[in-house]
SEFIZA-3560 file (N, C-alpha, C; in Angstrom, 3 decimals):
REM SEFIZA-3560
<numar><xx>-79.528</xx><yy>-13.446</yy><zz>118.569</zz><atom>N</atom></numar>
<numar><xx>-79.769</xx><yy>-13.388</yy><zz>120.079</zz><atom>CA</atom></numar>
<numar><xx>-78.194</xx><yy>-14.703</yy><zz>120.665</zz><atom>C</atom></numar>
<numar><xx>-78.331</xx><yy>-14.312</yy><zz>121.547</zz><atom>N</atom></numar>
<numar><xx>-77.399</xx><yy>-15.065</yy><zz>122.566</zz><atom>CA</atom></numar>
<numar><xx>-77.527</xx><yy>-15.629</yy><zz>123.898</zz><atom>C</atom></numar>
<numar><xx>-77.355</xx><yy>-17.383</yy><zz>124.230</zz><atom>N</atom></numar>
<numar><xx>-78.496</xx><yy>-17.671</yy><zz>124.769</zz><atom>CA</atom></numar>
<numar><xx>-77.139</xx><yy>-17.416</yy><zz>126.940</zz><atom>C</atom></numar>
<numar><xx>-78.206</xx><yy>-17.156</yy><zz>127.748</zz><atom>N</atom></numar>
<numar><xx>-77.905</xx><yy>-16.857</yy><zz>128.948</zz><atom>CA</atom></numar>
<numar><xx>-79.069</xx><yy>-16.843</yy><zz>130.028</zz><atom>C</atom></numar>
<numar><xx>-78.973</xx><yy>-16.810</yy><zz>130.592</zz><atom>N</atom></numar>
<numar><xx>-79.508</xx><yy>-16.616</yy><zz>132.241</zz><atom>CA</atom></numar>
<numar><xx>-79.763</xx><yy>-15.677</yy><zz>133.211</zz><atom>C</atom></numar>
<numar><xx>-81.142</xx><yy>-15.563</yy><zz>134.068</zz><atom>N</atom></numar>
<numar><xx>-80.990</xx><yy>-14.114</yy><zz>134.905</zz><atom>CA</atom></numar>
<numar><xx>-80.306</xx><yy>-15.005</yy><zz>136.162</zz><atom>C</atom></numar>
<numar><xx>-80.059</xx><yy>-13.964</yy><zz>136.860</zz><atom>N</atom></numar>
<numar><xx>-78.986</xx><yy>-14.377</yy><zz>138.380</zz><atom>CA</atom></numar>
<numar><xx>-80.280</xx><yy>-13.267</yy><zz>138.732</zz><atom>C</atom></numar>
<numar><xx>-80.850</xx><yy>-13.806</yy><zz>140.071</zz><atom>N</atom></numar>
<numar><xx>-80.809</xx><yy>-13.059</yy><zz>141.085</zz><atom>CA</atom></numar>
<numar><xx>-80.636</xx><yy>-13.152</yy><zz>142.634</zz><atom>C</atom></numar>
<numar><xx>-80.298</xx><yy>-12.017</yy><zz>142.887</zz><atom>N</atom></numar>
<numar><xx>-78.923</xx><yy>-12.870</yy><zz>143.807</zz><atom>CA</atom></numar>
<numar><xx>-78.938</xx><yy>-11.405</yy><zz>145.463</zz><atom>C</atom></numar>
<numar><xx>-79.270</xx><yy>-12.025</yy><zz>146.861</zz><atom>N</atom></numar>
<numar><xx>-79.550</xx><yy>-11.722</yy><zz>148.329</zz><atom>CA</atom></numar>
<numar><xx>-79.420</xx><yy>-12.016</yy><zz>148.353</zz><atom>C</atom></numar>
<numar><xx>-79.115</xx><yy>-12.065</yy><zz>149.948</zz><atom>N</atom></numar>
<numar><xx>-78.898</xx><yy>-12.690</yy><zz>151.265</zz><atom>CA</atom></numar>
<numar><xx>-79.388</xx><yy>-11.378</yy><zz>151.868</zz><atom>C</atom></numar>
<numar><xx>-80.220</xx><yy>-12.278</yy><zz>152.383</zz><atom>N</atom></numar>
<numar><xx>-81.025</xx><yy>-11.922</yy><zz>153.863</zz><atom>CA</atom></numar>
<numar><xx>-82.082</xx><yy>-11.186</yy><zz>153.955</zz><atom>C</atom></numar>
<numar><xx>-82.469</xx><yy>-10.802</yy><zz>152.751</zz><atom>N</atom></numar>
<numar><xx>-83.852</xx><yy>-9.401</yy><zz>151.972</zz><atom>CA</atom></numar>
<numar><xx>-82.342</xx><yy>-8.469</yy><zz>151.026</zz><atom>C</atom></numar>
<numar><xx>-81.317</xx><yy>-8.682</yy><zz>151.768</zz><atom>N</atom></numar>
<numar><xx>-80.874</xx><yy>-7.668</yy><zz>150.591</zz><atom>CA</atom></numar>
<numar><xx>-81.874</xx><yy>-8.196</yy><zz>149.690</zz><atom>C</atom></numar>
<numar><xx>-81.385</xx><yy>-6.045</yy><zz>149.049</zz><atom>N</atom></numar>
<numar><xx>-82.339</xx><yy>-5.656</yy><zz>147.615</zz><atom>CA</atom></numar>
<numar><xx>-80.913</xx><yy>-6.212</yy><zz>146.877</zz><atom>C</atom></numar>
<numar><xx>-81.164</xx><yy>-6.122</yy><zz>144.999</zz><atom>N</atom></numar>
<numar><xx>-80.073</xx><yy>-6.387</yy><zz>144.205</zz><atom>CA</atom></numar>
<numar><xx>-80.526</xx><yy>-5.948</yy><zz>142.862</zz><atom>C</atom></numar>
<numar><xx>-80.020</xx><yy>-5.582</yy><zz>141.946</zz><atom>N</atom></numar>
<numar><xx>-80.947</xx><yy>-5.773</yy><zz>140.831</zz><atom>CA</atom></numar>
<numar><xx>-80.555</xx><yy>-7.220</yy><zz>139.875</zz><atom>C</atom></numar>
<numar><xx>-81.383</xx><yy>-7.744</yy><zz>139.574</zz><atom>N</atom></numar>
<numar><xx>-81.327</xx><yy>-8.711</yy><zz>138.471</zz><atom>CA</atom></numar>
<numar><xx>-79.934</xx><yy>-8.543</yy><zz>137.334</zz><atom>C</atom></numar>
<numar><xx>-79.296</xx><yy>-9.802</yy><zz>137.044</zz><atom>N</atom></numar>
<numar><xx>-78.551</xx><yy>-9.929</yy><zz>136.367</zz><atom>CA</atom></numar>
<numar><xx>-78.595</xx><yy>-10.538</yy><zz>135.031</zz><atom>C</atom></numar>
<numar><xx>-78.320</xx><yy>-10.853</yy><zz>133.848</zz><atom>N</atom></numar>
<numar><xx>-77.423</xx><yy>-11.286</yy><zz>132.844</zz><atom>CA</atom></numar>
<numar><xx>-76.538</xx><yy>-12.456</yy><zz>132.178</zz><atom>C</atom></numar>
<numar><xx>-76.144</xx><yy>-14.027</yy><zz>132.584</zz><atom>N</atom></numar>
<numar><xx>-75.137</xx><yy>-13.994</yy><zz>132.697</zz><atom>CA</atom></numar>
<numar><xx>-75.170</xx><yy>-15.115</yy><zz>131.262</zz><atom>C</atom></numar>
<numar><xx>-73.829</xx><yy>-14.393</yy><zz>130.519</zz><atom>N</atom></numar>
<numar><xx>-73.930</xx><yy>-15.413</yy><zz>129.274</zz><atom>CA</atom></numar>
<numar><xx>-73.605</xx><yy>-16.398</yy><zz>129.903</zz><atom>C</atom></numar>
<numar><xx>-74.174</xx><yy>-17.380</yy><zz>128.293</zz><atom>N</atom></numar>
<numar><xx>-74.138</xx><yy>-19.117</yy><zz>128.365</zz><atom>CA</atom></numar>
<numar><xx>-75.378</xx><yy>-19.533</yy><zz>129.456</zz><atom>C</atom></numar>
<numar><xx>-75.316</xx><yy>-21.025</yy><zz>129.202</zz><atom>N</atom></numar>
<numar><xx>-75.598</xx><yy>-22.353</yy><zz>129.728</zz><atom>CA</atom></numar>
<numar><xx>-75.978</xx><yy>-21.693</yy><zz>131.737</zz><atom>C</atom></numar>
<numar><xx>-76.466</xx><yy>-22.031</yy><zz>132.735</zz><atom>N</atom></numar>
<numar><xx>-76.144</xx><yy>-22.572</yy><zz>133.568</zz><atom>CA</atom></numar>
<numar><xx>-75.878</xx><yy>-23.620</yy><zz>134.367</zz><atom>C</atom></numar>
<numar><xx>-74.723</xx><yy>-23.653</yy><zz>135.267</zz><atom>N</atom></numar>
<numar><xx>-73.784</xx><yy>-24.474</yy><zz>135.049</zz><atom>CA</atom></numar>
<numar><xx>-73.756</xx><yy>-25.037</yy><zz>137.110</zz><atom>C</atom></numar>
<numar><xx>-74.269</xx><yy>-25.797</yy><zz>137.349</zz><atom>N</atom></numar>
<numar><xx>-74.320</xx><yy>-26.104</yy><zz>139.069</zz><atom>CA</atom></numar>
<numar><xx>-72.901</xx><yy>-25.502</yy><zz>139.620</zz><atom>C</atom></numar>
<numar><xx>-73.079</xx><yy>-25.809</yy><zz>140.648</zz><atom>N</atom></numar>
<numar><xx>-71.479</xx><yy>-25.756</yy><zz>141.616</zz><atom>CA</atom></numar>
<numar><xx>-72.341</xx><yy>-25.966</yy><zz>143.382</zz><atom>C</atom></numar>
<numar><xx>-71.320</xx><yy>-26.443</yy><zz>143.472</zz><atom>N</atom></numar>
<numar><xx>-71.830</xx><yy>-27.160</yy><zz>145.163</zz><atom>CA</atom></numar>
<numar><xx>-71.535</xx><yy>-25.978</yy><zz>145.921</zz><atom>C</atom></numar>
<numar><xx>-70.458</xx><yy>-25.437</yy><zz>145.488</zz><atom>N</atom></numar>
<numar><xx>-70.139</xx><yy>-24.631</yy><zz>146.381</zz><atom>CA</atom></numar>
<numar><xx>-71.078</xx><yy>-23.317</yy><zz>146.420</zz><atom>C</atom></numar>
<numar><xx>-71.439</xx><yy>-22.713</yy><zz>145.168</zz><atom>N</atom></numar>
<numar><xx>-72.462</xx><yy>-21.329</yy><zz>145.142</zz><atom>CA</atom></numar>
<numar><xx>-73.321</xx><yy>-21.470</yy><zz>144.747</zz><atom>C</atom></numar>
<numar><xx>-73.596</xx><yy>-22.480</yy><zz>144.685</zz><atom>N</atom></numar>
<numar><xx>-75.264</xx><yy>-22.927</yy><zz>143.617</zz><atom>CA</atom></numar>
<numar><xx>-74.870</xx><yy>-22.571</yy><zz>141.909</zz><atom>C</atom></numar>
<numar><xx>-74.194</xx><yy>-21.463</yy><zz>141.369</zz><atom>N</atom></numar>
<numar><xx>-74.245</xx><yy>-21.723</yy><zz>139.862</zz><atom>CA</atom></numar>
<numar><xx>-72.485</xx><yy>-21.309</yy><zz>140.239</zz><atom>C</atom></numar>
<numar><xx>-71.998</xx><yy>-21.425</yy><zz>138.491</zz><atom>N</atom></numar>
<numar><xx>-70.517</xx><yy>-20.812</yy><zz>138.608</zz><atom>CA</atom></numar>
<numar><xx>-70.743</xx><yy>-19.742</yy><zz>137.417</zz><atom>C</atom></numar>
<numar><xx>-70.174</xx><yy>-19.153</yy><zz>138.100</zz><atom>N</atom></numar>
<numar><xx>-70.196</xx><yy>-18.091</yy><zz>136.760</zz><atom>CA</atom></numar>
<numar><xx>-68.619</xx><yy>-17.963</yy><zz>136.115</zz><atom>C</atom></numar>
<numar><xx>-67.196</xx><yy>-17.962</yy><zz>136.663</zz><atom>N</atom></numar>
<numar><xx>-66.120</xx><yy>-18.083</yy><zz>136.213</zz><atom>CA</atom></numar>
<numar><xx>-66.082</xx><yy>-16.734</yy><zz>135.573</zz><atom>C</atom></numar>
<numar><xx>-65.831</xx><yy>-16.814</yy><zz>133.952</zz><atom>N</atom></numar>
<numar><xx>-64.751</xx><yy>-15.365</yy><zz>133.255</zz><atom>CA</atom></numar>
<numar><xx>-66.220</xx><yy>-14.761</yy><zz>132.337</zz><atom>C</atom></numar>
<numar><xx>-67.778</xx><yy>-15.318</yy><zz>132.836</zz><atom>N</atom></numar>
<numar><xx>-68.383</xx><yy>-15.254</yy><zz>131.894</zz><atom>CA</atom></numar>
<numar><xx>-69.449</xx><yy>-13.738</yy><zz>131.575</zz><atom>C</atom></numar>
<numar><xx>-69.715</xx><yy>-13.406</yy><zz>131.549</zz><atom>N</atom></numar>
<numar><xx>-70.555</xx><yy>-11.734</yy><zz>130.757</zz><atom>CA</atom></numar>
<numar><xx>-71.100</xx><yy>-11.625</yy><zz>131.472</zz><atom>C</atom></numar>
<numar><xx>-71.062</xx><yy>-10.573</yy><zz>132.754</zz><atom>N</atom></numar>
<numar><xx>-72.646</xx><yy>-10.415</yy><zz>132.897</zz><atom>CA</atom></numar>
<numar><xx>-73.307</xx><yy>-8.988</yy><zz>133.293</zz><atom>C</atom></numar>
<numar><xx>-74.415</xx><yy>-8.803</yy><zz>133.284</zz><atom>N</atom></numar>
<numar><xx>-74.541</xx><yy>-7.373</yy><zz>132.707</zz><atom>CA</atom></numar>
<numar><xx>-76.059</xx><yy>-7.127</yy><zz>133.574</zz><atom>C</atom></numar>
<numar><xx>-75.833</xx><yy>-6.154</yy><zz>134.136</zz><atom>N</atom></numar>
<numar><xx>-77.525</xx><yy>-5.734</yy><zz>134.465</zz><atom>CA</atom></numar>
<numar><xx>-78.712</xx><yy>-5.667</yy><zz>133.754</zz><atom>C</atom></numar>
<numar><xx>-80.054</xx><yy>-5.970</yy><zz>134.170</zz><atom>N</atom></numar>
<numar><xx>-81.329</xx><yy>-6.226</yy><zz>132.940</zz><atom>CA</atom></numar>
<numar><xx>-81.783</xx><yy>-5.255</yy><zz>133.776</zz><atom>C</atom></numar>
<numar><xx>-82.782</xx><yy>-4.675</yy><zz>132.917</zz><atom>N</atom></numar>
<numar><xx>-82.951</xx><yy>-2.909</yy><zz>132.371</zz><atom>CA</atom></numar>
<numar><xx>-84.101</xx><yy>-3.703</yy><zz>132.272</zz><atom>C</atom></numar>
<numar><xx>-85.904</xx><yy>-2.393</yy><zz>133.044</zz><atom>N</atom></numar>
<numar><xx>-86.639</xx><yy>-3.377</yy><zz>132.006</zz><atom>CA</atom></numar>
<numar><xx>-87.439</xx><yy>-1.879</yy><zz>132.486</zz><atom>C</atom></numar>
<numar><xx>-88.051</xx><yy>-2.010</yy><zz>130.848</zz><atom>N</atom></numar>
<numar><xx>-89.288</xx><yy>-0.778</yy><zz>130.366</zz><atom>CA</atom></numar>
<numar><xx>-90.628</xx><yy>-0.734</yy><zz>130.864</zz><atom>C</atom></numar>
<numar><xx>-91.622</xx><yy>0.121</yy><zz>131.372</zz><atom>N</atom></numar>
<numar><xx>-92.440</xx><yy>-0.209</yy><zz>131.065</zz><atom>CA</atom></numar>
<numar><xx>-94.184</xx><yy>0.651</yy><zz>129.935</zz><atom>C</atom></numar>
<numar><xx>-94.829</xx><yy>-0.039</yy><zz>130.125</zz><atom>N</atom></numar>
<numar><xx>-95.282</xx><yy>1.151</yy><zz>128.993</zz><atom>CA</atom></numar>
<numar><xx>-96.330</xx><yy>1.381</yy><zz>129.685</zz><atom>C</atom></numar>
<numar><xx>-96.912</xx><yy>3.215</yy><zz>129.682</zz><atom>N</atom></numar>
<numar><xx>-97.824</xx><yy>3.454</yy><zz>130.947</zz><atom>CA</atom></numar>
<numar><xx>-99.446</xx><yy>2.917</yy><zz>130.830</zz><atom>C</atom></numar>
<numar><xx>-99.735</xx><yy>3.203</yy><zz>129.731</zz><atom>N</atom></numar>
<numar><xx>-100.948</xx><yy>2.656</yy><zz>129.621</zz><atom>CA</atom></numar>
<numar><xx>-101.259</xx><yy>1.217</yy><zz>129.211</zz><atom>C</atom></numar>
<numar><xx>-100.866</xx><yy>-0.077</yy><zz>128.690</zz><atom>N</atom></numar>
<numar><xx>-100.688</xx><yy>-1.023</yy><zz>129.096</zz><atom>CA</atom></numar>
<numar><xx>-100.623</xx><yy>-2.039</yy><zz>130.010</zz><atom>C</atom></numar>
<numar><xx>-99.186</xx><yy>-1.922</yy><zz>130.375</zz><atom>N</atom></numar>
<numar><xx>-98.252</xx><yy>-2.076</yy><zz>131.530</zz><atom>CA</atom></numar>
<numar><xx>-97.690</xx><yy>-3.223</yy><zz>130.562</zz><atom>C</atom></numar>
<numar><xx>-97.130</xx><yy>-3.469</yy><zz>129.324</zz><atom>N</atom></numar>
<numar><xx>-96.502</xx><yy>-4.289</yy><zz>128.712</zz><atom>CA</atom></numar>
<numar><xx>-95.004</xx><yy>-3.842</yy><zz>129.661</zz><atom>C</atom></numar>
<numar><xx>-94.212</xx><yy>-5.083</yy><zz>129.602</zz><atom>N</atom></numar>
<numar><xx>-92.961</xx><yy>-5.126</yy><zz>129.992</zz><atom>CA</atom></numar>
<numar><xx>-91.613</xx><yy>-5.233</yy><zz>129.051</zz><atom>C</atom></numar>
<numar><xx>-91.242</xx><yy>-4.526</yy><zz>128.342</zz><atom>N</atom></numar>
<numar><xx>-89.541</xx><yy>-5.044</yy><zz>128.007</zz><atom>CA</atom></numar>
<numar><xx>-88.113</xx><yy>-5.068</yy><zz>129.045</zz><atom>C</atom></numar>
<numar><xx>-87.349</xx><yy>-6.471</yy><zz>128.835</zz><atom>N</atom></numar>
<numar><xx>-86.519</xx><yy>-6.113</yy><zz>129.385</zz><atom>CA</atom></numar>
<numar><xx>-85.045</xx><yy>-6.660</yy><zz>128.204</zz><atom>C</atom></numar>
<numar><xx>-84.230</xx><yy>-5.464</yy><zz>129.010</zz><atom>N</atom></numar>
<numar><xx>-82.864</xx><yy>-5.577</yy><zz>128.417</zz><atom>CA</atom></numar>
<numar><xx>-81.500</xx><yy>-5.761</yy><zz>129.437</zz><atom>C</atom></numar>
<numar><xx>-80.092</xx><yy>-6.388</yy><zz>128.221</zz><atom>N</atom></numar>
<numar><xx>-79.374</xx><yy>-6.379</yy><zz>129.751</zz><atom>CA</atom></numar>
<numar><xx>-78.589</xx><yy>-5.373</yy><zz>129.319</zz><atom>C</atom></numar>
<numar><xx>-78.029</xx><yy>-4.631</yy><zz>129.402</zz><atom>N</atom></numar>
<numar><xx>-77.548</xx><yy>-2.976</yy><zz>129.500</zz><atom>CA</atom></numar>
<numar><xx>-76.084</xx><yy>-3.385</yy><zz>129.756</zz><atom>C</atom></numar>
<numar><xx>-74.964</xx><yy>-2.637</yy><zz>129.023</zz><atom>N</atom></numar>
<numar><xx>-73.773</xx><yy>-2.699</yy><zz>129.879</zz><atom>CA</atom></numar>
<numar><xx>-74.236</xx><yy>-1.357</yy><zz>130.907</zz><atom>C</atom></numar>
<numar><xx>-73.389</xx><yy>-1.579</yy><zz>132.320</zz><atom>N</atom></numar>
<numar><xx>-73.269</xx><yy>-0.413</yy><zz>133.241</zz><atom>CA</atom></numar>
<numar><xx>-73.585</xx><yy>1.308</yy><zz>132.152</zz><atom>C</atom></numar>
<numar><xx>-72.866</xx><yy>1.147</yy><zz>131.830</zz><atom>N</atom></numar>
<numar><xx>-72.728</xx><yy>2.629</yy><zz>131.081</zz><atom>CA</atom></numar>
<numar><xx>-73.618</xx><yy>3.154</yy><zz>130.413</zz><atom>C</atom></numar>
<numar><xx>-74.634</xx><yy>2.314</yy><zz>129.513</zz><atom>N</atom></numar>
<numar><xx>-75.787</xx><yy>3.167</yy><zz>129.059</zz><atom>CA</atom></numar>
<numar><xx>-76.693</xx><yy>3.010</yy><zz>130.090</zz><atom>C</atom></numar>
<numar><xx>-77.833</xx><yy>4.114</yy><zz>129.300</zz><atom>N</atom></numar>
<numar><xx>-79.206</xx><yy>4.291</yy><zz>130.929</zz><atom>CA</atom></numar>
<numar><xx>-79.491</xx><yy>3.800</yy><zz>130.785</zz><atom>C</atom></numar>
//
C-alpha cells in the first residue's frame, strides 16, 4: 500500500471527481495544499447493489 490522501475541490458549487494524491498532505498558504509533481489519480467507487458496500480505487484515467 502507498500513502496518499483524498482531495476534493470545486469552487462555488462546481462539481468534480475526488482525486487521490500520493504522499502526506503539506500545507500551503496560497493554495491550501502543496501538490507539486505528485501523482494524481481519479477515485472510482463501486457499490454493491444488494448490501450497499462501497469500495474505492485510485485508477489511471485510461482504466475503466
